[in-house]
LOLO-662535 format. One record per residue: residue number from 1; residue in three letters; x, y, z of N, C-alpha, C, O, CB in turn. Coordinates in steps of 0.001 Angstrom, whole numbers. Glycine has a CB too. Example, Ala and Ser with C-alpha at 12.3 -4.5 7.8 and 13.67 -1.06 7.14 Angstrom:
BEGIN
PT   mivo   zator       n_X       n_Y       n_Z      ca_X      ca_Y      ca_Z       c_X       c_Y       c_Z       o_X       o_Y       o_Z      cb_X      cb_Y      cb_Z
PT      1     ALA     13190     -5690      7800     12300     -4500      7800     13200     -3300      7800     14236     -3319      8465     11308     -4473      9046
PT      2     SER     12850     -2250      7080     13670     -1060      7140     12900        30      7870     13409      1138      8039     14084      -598      5725
END
This chain:
BEGIN
PT   mivo   zator       n_X       n_Y       n_Z      ca_X      ca_Y      ca_Z       c_X       c_Y       c_Z       o_X       o_Y       o_Z      cb_X      cb_Y      cb_Z
PT      1     MET     68434     68915     -9681     68655     67553     -9188     67476     67111     -8374     67135     67762     -7387     69938     67462     -8354
PT      2     SER     66864     66069     -8736     65697     65556     -7999     66182     64754     -6804     67339     64335     -6759     64785     64678     -8918
PT      3     SER     65308     64542     -5845     65732     63804     -4675     66075     62302     -5008     66750     61633     -4226     64621     63880     -3607
PT      4     SER     65609     61814     -6146     65978     60433     -6516     67370     60330     -7016     67935     59237     -7059     65054     59896     -7553
PT      5     ASN     67960     61460     -7408     69369     61482     -7852     70326     62016     -6766     71499     62255     -7053     69500     62346     -9118
PT      6     ALA     69847     62203     -5540     70643     62848     -4496     71816     61943     -4179     71705     60717     -4196     69792     63137     -3215
PT      7     VAL     72964     62589     -3885     74148     61843     -3528     73967     61140     -2180     74306     59962     -2058     75358     62769     -3490
PT      8     LEU     73452     61821     -1187     73127     61239        97     71633     61227       272     70950     62145      -182     73800     62000      1237
PT      9     ALA     71116     60221       911     69754     60144      1271     69446     61151      2348     70306     61477      3166     69406     58766      1707
PT     10     ASN     68228     61648      2357     67863     62640      3330     67990     62079      4788     68337     62812      5714     66426     63124      3049
PT     11     ALA     67709     60803      4951     67898     60206      6284     69310     60250      6694     69590     60427      7880     67419     58792      6324
PT     12     THR     70257     60095      5760     71693     60215      6129     72043     61595      6409     72804     61833      7347     72596     59695      5056
PT     13     ILE     71536     62595      5645     71799     63992      5918     71266     64409      7287     71925     65149      8017     71188     64856      4834
PT     14     ARG     70033     63913      7640     69438     64213      8905     70339     63602     10050     70547     64235     11085     67962     63653      8951
PT     15     GLU     70853     62378      9828     71676     61719     10823     72950     62550     11035     73314     62819     12180     72017     60258     10385
PT     16     TYR     73630     62958      9967     74813     63781     10057     74557     65128     10771     75353     65583     11592     75351     64026      8671
PT     17     ARG     73452     65721     10433     73064     67015     11012     72865     66804     12537     73346     67607     13335     71730     67586     10319
PT     18     ASP     72199     65789     12913     71975     65534     14355     73296     65219     15096     73517     65664     16222     70979     64353     14536
PT     19     LEU     74151     64448     14434     75459     64148     15031     76240     65439     15312     76821     65612     16383     76278     63223     14098
PT     20     ILE     76237     66343     14316     76963     67601     14479     76332     68452     15538     77039     69014     16375     77020     68363     13176
PT     21     ARG     75054     68564     15533     74373     69391     16513     74547     68899     17948     74605     69684     18894     72919     69457     16183
PT     22     ASN     74629     67594     18076     74625     66970     19410     76048     66557     19828     76178     65925     20876     73684     65732     19422
PT     23     GLN     77065     66851     19124     78426     66433     19513     78740     67069     20832     78320     68186     21134     79495     66825     18441
PT     24     ASP     79496     66323     21613     79813     66784     22973     81312     66551     23269     81673     66222     24399     78919     66040     24031
PT     25     ASP     82158     66717     22281     83571     66525     22425     84221     67792     23028     84211     68851     22400     84195     66173     21064
PT     26     GLU     84785     67677     24252     85382     68812     24913     86469     69483     24193     86592     70708     24202     85869     68426     26162
PT     27     PHE     87320     68625     23518     88418     69239     22712     87906     70153     21621     88446     71239     21410     89279     68156     22077
PT     28     ILE     86876     69723     20934     86304     70522     19822     85637     71784     20481     85776     72899     19980     85215     69642     18944
PT     29     LYS     84935     71573     21582     84261     72735     22221     85261     73841     22653     85020     75035     22475     83456     72254     23462
PT     30     GLN     86351     73394     23208     87348     74358     23723     88285     74954     22652     88940     75970     22885     88188     73680     24776
PT     31     MET     88332     74337     21540     89212     74827     20490     88797     76203     19972     87654     76356     19542     89243     73842     19351
PT     32     PRO     89668     77206     19992     89315     78474     19385     88994     78311     17931     89645     77530     17237     90419     79468     19556
PT     33     LYS     87990     79041     17441     87606     78941     16062     87491     80273     15353     87485     81332     15981     86338     78230     15966
PT     34     VAL     87402     80203     14053     87309     81394     13194     86083     81122     12273     85854     80015     11784     88694     81655     12340
PT     35     GLU     85351     82182     12088     84212     82066     11135     84327     83190     10153     84279     84364     10522     82812     82107     11863
PT     36     MET     84479     82831      8890     84718     83812      7859     83487     84029      6979     82715     83111      6702     85894     83390      7015
PT     37     HIS     83342     85263      6561     82301     85643      5590     80908     85147      5995     80306     84331      5297     82653     85093      4211
PT     38     VAL     80407     85642      7119     79097     85300      7655     78111     86302      7261     78267     87455      7663     79120     85172      9135
PT     39     HIS     77082     85993      6499     76004     86931      6146     75146     87019      7355     74366     86110      7640     75177     86482      4878
PT     40     ILE     75275     88112      8082     74589     88300      9379     73052     88045      9269     72450     87429     10148     74851     89750      9904
PT     41     GLU     72435     88547      8145     71026     88334      7974     70661     86866      7859     69541     86475      8189     70556     89064      6778
PT     42     GLY     71611     86037      7388     71379     84629      7265     71446     83863      8520     71113     82678      8544     72296     84080      6358
PT     43     THR     71896     84540      9646     72002     83889     10894     70643     84061     11697     70510     83538     12804     73226     84464     11674
PT     44     MET     69708     84762     11143     68423     84971     11862     67695     83643     12070     67458     82884     11130     67506     85957     11077
PT     45     THR     67362     83400     13292     66643     82147     13669     65155     82468     13675     64759     83630     13767     67113     81587     15101
PT     46     PRO     64286     81360     13568     62913     81570     13686     62536     82181     15080     61585     82950     15218     62207     80269     13441
PT     47     GLU     63336     81789     16080     63049     82279     17494     63308     83742     17574     62765     84348     18497     63928     81540     18573
PT     48     LEU     64060     84397     16738     64236     85832     16715     63240     86476     15766     62604     87481     16083     65660     86188     16318
PT     49     ARG     63124     85867     14590     62223     86499     13612     60802     86593     14081     60149     87602     13814     62254     85751     12331
PT     50     TRP     60273     85580     14777     58887     85580     15165     58589     86796     16103     57669     87562     15817     58536     84233     15862
PT     51     PRO     59345     86980     17201     59001     88146     18048     59143     89531     17393     58387     90462     17671     59857     88120     19259
PT     52     LEU     60175     89618     16489     60285     90873     15741     59121     91127     14790     58687     92262     14593     61561     90880     14964
PT     53     ALA     58639     90048     14215     57472     90213     13299     56257     90555     14114     55470     91398     13683     57206     88918     12454
PT     54     VAL     56053     89951     15271     54943     90308     16109     55041     91766     16542     54058     92503     16460     54882     89395     17315
PT     55     ARG     56205     92183     16996     56379     93571     17499     56083     94587     16414     55503     95638     16685     57812     93787     18028
PT     56     HIS     56471     94284     15206     56291     95232     14079     55009     94956     13331     54716     95639     12350     57474     95156     13106
PT     57     ARG     54224     93965     13768     52952     93640     13152     53166     93275     11636     52470     93764     10746     51957     94853     13309
PT     58     ILE     54141     92415     11422     54489     92029     10035     54105     90507      9896     54709     89647     10536     56092     92295      9717
PT     59     PRO     53128     90228      9076     52783     88793      8883     53897     88081      8100     54523     88652      7207     51409     88646      8122
PT     60     ILE     54116     86819      8470     55105     86048      7768     54420     85019      6859     53726     84127      7347     56049     85362      8762
PT     61     PRO     54612     85139      5556     53941     84200      4654     54501     82788      4791     55702     82600      4989     54076     84670      3209
PT     62     ASN     53611     81792      4684     53942     80438      4588     53773     79969      3124     52639     79766      2691     53091     79631      5548
PT     63     PRO     54811     79800      2387     54635     79487       960     54017     78059       753     53510     77729      -319     56018     79589       228
PT     64     ARG     54090     77243      1832     53522     75868      1724     51995     75910      1738     51335     75108      1078     54032     74964      2893
PT     65     THR     51438     76870      2510     49997     76937      2633     49350     78060      1865     48148     78033      1605     49638     77058      4036
PT     66     GLY     50169     79084      1488     49604     80280       825     48980     81198      1820     48353     82183      1432     48571     79895      -223
PT     67     LYS     49124     80917      3101     48571     81815      4197     49754     82349      5018     50926     82180      4682     47528     81017      5167
PT     68     TYR     49366     82992      6096     50447     83512      7028     50721     82531      8143     49824     81800      8564     50043     84891      7654
PT     69     CYS     51914     82505      8612     52267     81596      9778     51413     82039     10969     51244     83234     11209     53860     81665     10158
PT     70     ARG     50897     81102     11684     50066     81341     12802     50846     81451     14105     50389     82090     15053     49062     80278     12894
PT     71     ASP     52057     80812     14157     52825     80728     15377     54301     80383     15078     54689     80096     13946     52203     79685     16312
PT     72     LEU     55062     80427     16118     56513     80188     15965     56736     78756     15495     57636     78510     14692     57278     80448     17311
PT     73     SER     55942     77815     15972     56104     76414     15608     55966     76274     14075     56780     75595     13449     55049     75521     16357
PT     74     GLU     54968     76894     13483     54792     76836     12079     55956     77469     11285     56402     76957     10258     53518     77493     11737
PT     75     LEU     56402     78575     11807     57553     79229     11180     58814     78343     11225     59552     78212     10249     57831     80571     11875
PT     76     LYS     59018     77741     12417     60199     76811     12598     60144     75719     11609     61191     75306     11111     60249     76200     14016
PT     77     GLY     58958     75201     11277     58846     74143     10260     59290     74524      8923     59723     73668      8151     57493     73688     10156
PT     78     LEU     59205     75832      8583     59674     76289      7280     61226     76285      7191     61803     76269      6103     59129     77705      7004
PT     79     TYR     61848     76300      8333     63317     76323      8333     63967     74955      8209     65191     74838      8145     63803     76970      9580
PT     80     ASP     63110     73894      8175     63650     72568      7953     63760     72340      6421     62836     71829      5789     62744     71469      8642
PT     81     LEU     64885     72724      5867     65031     72656      4430     65113     71235      3906     64945     71018      2706     66238     73410      4015
PT     82     LEU     65364     70270      4760     65400     68871      4298     63988     68463      3872     63850     67587      3019     65945     67907      5426
PT     83     ASP     62959     69053      4420     61617     68724      3996     61454     69173      2508     60784     68506      1719     60549     69418      4942
PT     84     ASP     62073     70294      2165     61998     70747       798     62727     69846      -140     62307     69673     -1284     62525     72113       682
PT     85     LEU     63808     69267       308     64593     68339      -515     63693     67120      -854     63684     66601     -1970     65928     67885       244
PT     86     GLU     62952     66713       170     62073     65526       -68     60911     65871     -1083     60372     64988     -1749     61452     65023      1326
PT     87     GLN     60563     67171     -1162     59437     67564     -2006     59886     68040     -3367     59074     68053     -4292     58632     68644     -1333
PT     88     GLY     61174     68444     -3546     61501     68962     -4861     62995     68967     -5153     63418     69631     -6100     60964     70342     -5000
PT     89     GLY     63800     68265     -4393     65162     68247     -4694     65936     69487     -4183     65427     70257     -3369     65307     68107     -6133
PT     90     VAL     67079     69644     -4645     67980     70760     -4169     67320     72091     -4525     67310     73019     -3716     69448     70671     -4835
PT     91     GLU     66752     72184     -5772     66133     73435     -6118     65078     73917     -5142     64998     75105     -4831     65543     73321     -7438
PT     92     GLY     64278     72995     -4669     63239     73264     -3686     63838     73878     -2417     63335     74866     -1883     62479     71974     -3348
PT     93     GLY     64940     73251     -1951     65576     73732      -738     66186     75112      -870     66127     75941        38     66620     72779      -317
PT     94     MET     66801     75337     -2090     67415     76611     -2334     66312     77796     -2415     66512     78913     -1939     68252     76509     -3671
PT     95     LEU     65185     77429     -3044     64119     78395     -3104     63645     78792     -1664     63490     79966     -1326     62945     77817     -3937
PT     96     ARG     63439     77766      -883     62976     78053       519     64090     78826      1278     63784     79733      2053     62615     76683      1300
PT     97     PHE     65347     78480      1063     66442     79245      1718     66316     80718      1360     66332     81571      2247     67853     78702      1288
PT     98     PHE     66193     81026        82     66175     82448      -321     64869     83143       165     64873     84332       487     66304     82566     -1888
PT     99     GLU     63829     82423       206     62514     82949       762     62736     83336      2248     62337     84407      2705     61318     81827       639
PT    100     LEU     63391     82412      2966     63619     82698      4447     64644     83815      4589     64443     84729      5388     64133     81392      5234
PT    101     TYR     65702     83765      3859     66804     84795      3990     66290     86154      3621     66451     87059      4440     68033     84447      3083
PT    102     TYR     65710     86395      2519     65254     87737      2195     63962     88146      2909     63735     89321      3197     65056     87845       724
PT    103     GLY     63102     87113      3194     61939     87385      4037     62261     87924      5412     61512     88717      5982     61152     86158      4188
PT    104     GLY     63420     87467      5948     63861     87888      7248     64216     89338      7351     64180     89925      8433     64993     87101      7644
PT    105     PHE     64572     89942      6182     64888     91347      6125     63732     92209      6564     63933     93270      7155     65304     91722      4751
PT    106     ASP     62543     91773      6286     61309     92573      6552     61157     92919      7970     60626     93986      8277     60082     91845      6114
PT    107     VAL     61591     92079      8874     61402     92376     10297     62502     93186     10914     62438     93499     12103     61264     91127     11051
PT    108     LEU     63540     93549     10130     64623     94385     10628     64318     95820     10294     64538     96249      9161     65983     93963     10037
PT    109     ARG     63808     96588     11266     63340     97909     11050     64082     99026     11748     64194    100134     11224     61995     97958     11425
PT    110     ASP     64597     98727     12952     65206     99739     13774     66523     99293     14392     66902     98128     14272     64262    100144     14842
PT    111     GLU     67187    100166     15021     68514     99864     15629     68458     98644     16534     69353     97798     16507     69025    101072     16440
PT    112     GLU     67403     98557     17336     67292     97497     18290     67187     96111     17521     67758     95118     17973     66040     97752     19224
PT    113     ASP     66481     96067     16406     66386     94862     15651     67792     94352     15151     68110     93166     15234     65446     95099     14476
PT    114     PHE     68576     95286     14648     69955     94879     14221     70839     94534     15344     71709     93675     15203     70613     95956     13438
PT    115     TYR     70657     95171     16472     71376     94810     17692     71019     93365     18070     71901     92537     18298     71029     95798     18861
PT    116     LEU     69755     93089     18130     69236     91723     18525     69792     90657     17549     70235     89588     17967     67619     91689     18513
PT    117     LEU     69754     90983     16232     70176     90057     15218     71678     89676     15517     72058     88507     15589     69989     90698     13763
PT    118     ALA     72467     90736     15678     73908     90497     15865     74191     89859     17208     75049     88979     17278     74691     91802     15742
PT    119     MET     73518     90252     18281     73737     89622     19565     73383     88143     19556     74072     87311     20146     72943     90327     20618
PT    120     ASN     72305     87847     18881     71853     86456     18712     72976     85655     18155     73308     84585     18664     70616     86355     17797
PT    121     TYR     73594     86193     17059     74696     85491     16401     75935     85428     17362     76536     84367     17536     75071     86219     15041
PT    122     PHE     76285     86555     17960     77463     86547     18874     77306     85588     20082     78272     84952     20504     77712     87973     19398
PT    123     GLN     76099     85498     20619     75857     84541     21698     76094     83093     21235     76701     82298     21953     74424     84696     22225
PT    124     ARG     75606     82762     20028     75862     81391     19541     77372     81248     19223     77931     80172     19436     74978     81069     18251
PT    125     ALA     78009     82255     18744     79479     82215     18501     80252     81948     19759     81213     81179     19769     79963     83522     17893
PT    126     ALA     79803     82623     20873     80477     82427     22143     80350     80993     22646     81296     80449     23215     79924     83382     23168
PT    127     ARG     79212     80394     22444     78985     79016     22871     79925     78081     22083     80318     77025     22577     77483     78609     22661
PT    128     MET     80271     78484     20865     81139     77615     20001     82602     77996     20111     83451     77401     19447     80704     77707     18516
PT    129     ASN     82906     78984     20943     84252     79462     21188     84875     80082     19899     86047     79863     19595     85128     78299     21712
PT    130     ILE     84094     80817     19199     84548     81530     17963     85277     82795     18471     84711     83618     19192     83290     81911     16954
PT    131     ARG     86496     82907     18083     87345     84076     18493     87480     85172     17467     87691     86335     17811     88715     83606     18831
PT    132     TYR     87362     84812     16232     87405     85842     15181     86282     85524     14150     86116     84373     13748     88852     85884     14477
PT    133     CYS     85529     86545     13738     84517     86334     12790     84449     87629     11882     84849     88733     12252     83152     86012     13514
PT    134     GLU     83915     87366     10701     83748     88469      9761     82314     88455      9277     82009     87895      8224     84746     88364      8566
PT    135     PRO     81397     89098     10079     80055     89176      9614     79898     90280      8515     80464     91367      8633     79127     89440     10802
PT    136     PHE     79159     89982      7511     78834     90901      6427     77363     91225      6459     76572     90445      6990     79224     90312      5068
PT    137     PHE     76988     92319      5921     75529     92629      5858     75287     93237      4450     76205     93686      3764     75063     93665      7055
PT    138     ASP     74050     93218      4090     73624     93696      2777     72973     95053      2937     71781     95132      3235     72651     92697      2100
PT    139     PRO     73750     96154      2740     73182     97498      3010     71989     97818      2042     71024     98471      2439     74312     98595      2858
PT    140     GLN     72085     97340       764     71051     97611      -176     69695     96996       238     68614     97541        16     71469     97104     -1519
PT    141     GLY     69855     95814       860     68630     95106      1296     67838     95843      2381     66665     95559      2627     68998     93733      1811
PT    142     HIS     68512     96788      3012     67837     97537      4051     67534     98940      3624     66442     99449      3878     68654     97557      5292
PT    143     THR     68498     99584      2967     68243    100973      2534     67120    101080      1536     66397    102076      1541     69485    101570      1935
PT    144     ARG     66938    100063       654     65865    100111      -310     64505     99975       316     63491    100261      -321     66051     99055     -1319
PT    145     ARG     64469     99527      1597     63269     99448      2361     63070    100656      3243     62136    100706      4043     63273     98223      3172
PT    146     GLY     63984    101669      3091     63888    102877      3947     64544    102826      5260     64334    103715      6085     62529    103190      4182
PT    147     VAL     65339    101820      5507     66112    101760      6783     67420    102403      6461     68051    102061      5461     66312    100259      7346
PT    148     SER     67860    103356      7305     69041    104072      7004     70330    103252      7340     70331    102448      8272     69018    105379      7754
PT    149     LEU     71352    103460      6610     72632    102772      6924     73038    103068      8356     73520    102164      9038     73767    103214      5943
PT    150     ASP     72872    104271      8837     73221    104622     10191     72488    103723     11176     73082    103216     12127     72904    106086     10460
PT    151     THR     71223    103531     10947     70413    102615     11842     71062    101224     11903     71286    100697     12992     68911    102479     11314
PT    152     VAL     71352    100655     10791     71927     99324     10677     73287     99284     11419     73521     98416     12260     72097     98928      9171
PT    153     MET     74167    100239     11086     75449    100211     11686     75460    100409     13191     76246     99762     13884     76264    101209     11064
PT    154     LYS     74609    101285     13721     74559    101518     15158     74158    100247     15862     74764     99885     16870     73588    102653     15503
PT    155     GLY     73111     99533     15341     72725     98269     15997     73747     97205     15958     73946     96519     16961     71519     97745     15398
PT    156     LEU     74431     97018     14824     75445     96037     14659     76699     96327     15502     77276     95430     16117     75796     95941     13221
PT    157     GLN     77097     97595     15508     78314     97989     16266     78046     97885     17736     78947     97487     18475     78766     99429     15913
PT    158     ARG     76853     98220     18222     76609     98127     19603     76617     96662     20067     77103     96369     21160     75312     98794     19928
PT    159     ALA     76109     95782     19287     76262     94349     19590     77695     93899     19592     78140     93152     20463     75495     93525     18605
PT    160     GLN     78419     94379     18581     79793     93924     18465     80613     94340     19708     81418     93557     20212     80432     94490     17177
PT    161     LEU     80404     95554     20183     81181     96011     21332     80756     95251     22596     81594     94869     23413     81006     97539     21531
PT    162     GLU     79468     95044     22740     78947     94311     23879     79378     92873     23921     79707     92344     24983     77481     94374     23882
PT    163     ALA     79380     92240     22775     79842     90833     22686     81334     90741     23042     81724     89821     23761     79595     90257     21243
PT    164     ALA     82152     91638     22577     83562     91593     22897     83760     91771     24422     84586     91093     25033     84329     92687     22104
PT    165     GLU     83023     92651     24988     83192     92963     26407     82576     91905     27328     83199     91518     28317     82578     94311     26707
PT    166     LYS     81384     91441     27025     80629     90580     27961     80745     89136     27622     80735     88320     28544     79180     90958     27983
PT    167     LEU     80853     88742     26386     80801     87367     25960     82135     86836     25609     82275     85620     25475     79901     87215     24824
PT    168     ASN     83091     87622     25455     84451     87227     25042     84357     86456     23723     85149     85551     23462     85157     86351     26153
PT    169     ALA     83380     86829     22902     83178     86193     21585     83597     87106     20487     83436     88322     20593     81728     85788     21383
PT    170     CYS     84115     86572     19467     84519     87381     18286     85246     88647     18727     84931     89746     18272     83276     87761     17422
PT    171     THR     86188     88486     19588     86895     89644     20121     87619     90364     19047     87942     91543     19193     87855     89244     21196
PT    172     GLU     87881     89694     17976     88459     90363     16769     87346     90195     15729     87057     89077     15302     89912     89699     16268
PT    173     THR     86726     91299     15326     85592     91245     14436     85753     92309     13390     86227     93412     13663     84275     91413     15193
PT    174     SER     85353     91965     12196     85231     92949     11097     83864     92865     10500     83507     91898      9827     86297     92721     10005
PT    175     ILE     83114     93886     10756     81758     93961     10205     81854     94762      8924     82218     95938      8949     80735     94614     11221
PT    176     SER     81544     94160      7849     81681     94784      6520     80421     94746      5718     79558     93889      5903     82759     94119      5743
PT    177     GLU     80333     95709      4808     79181     95755      3877     79454     94745      2799     80592     94539      2378     78955     97199      3258
PT    178     HIS     78390     94121      2364     78525     93206      1234     77764     93838        92     76537     93757        26     77989     91752      1565
PT    179     ILE     78511     94480      -820     77884     95258     -1882     77845     94369     -3135     78855     93762     -3492     78668     96614     -2151
PT    180     GLY     76760     94293     -3759     76649     93512     -4965     75331     92906     -5188     75129     92218     -6188     77622     92484     -4968
END
């Protein structure tokens, strides 16, 4: 689907996105929420990915320039998928999504990385008053890179326990493998 055939104009999508991000309704904020089937790797933000990449000395490719990202600001620009819609329709946005999703796996190397990934998610969940969540992870995406399942699980479980104790977020959590 090209951008000329889009159901909603990108300006409208941006407007809706900004309304959702900036809503300030106390009733909605205080309402307990549930988040089902969350791919934990997909919750990685540029603000987390960048320092992990720097720590592990992993360059992050910028498919727009064919070079590596120079800084966090450039990486954050890649996460604006609406720019891709303007350049190539839905398919362009999906391609960028998968590049970002699977590219983020590269910076997850040790237990601390998985802990930080999960804590980053649980902190955002706490701000949204999410009481139950079901994060999934892709074991093959990590074990094929030489990261042991034990490493992944220790980091995720440590964050899960700490979030339940200190953040009162996702106090009922099921971390599951997503095999397939």
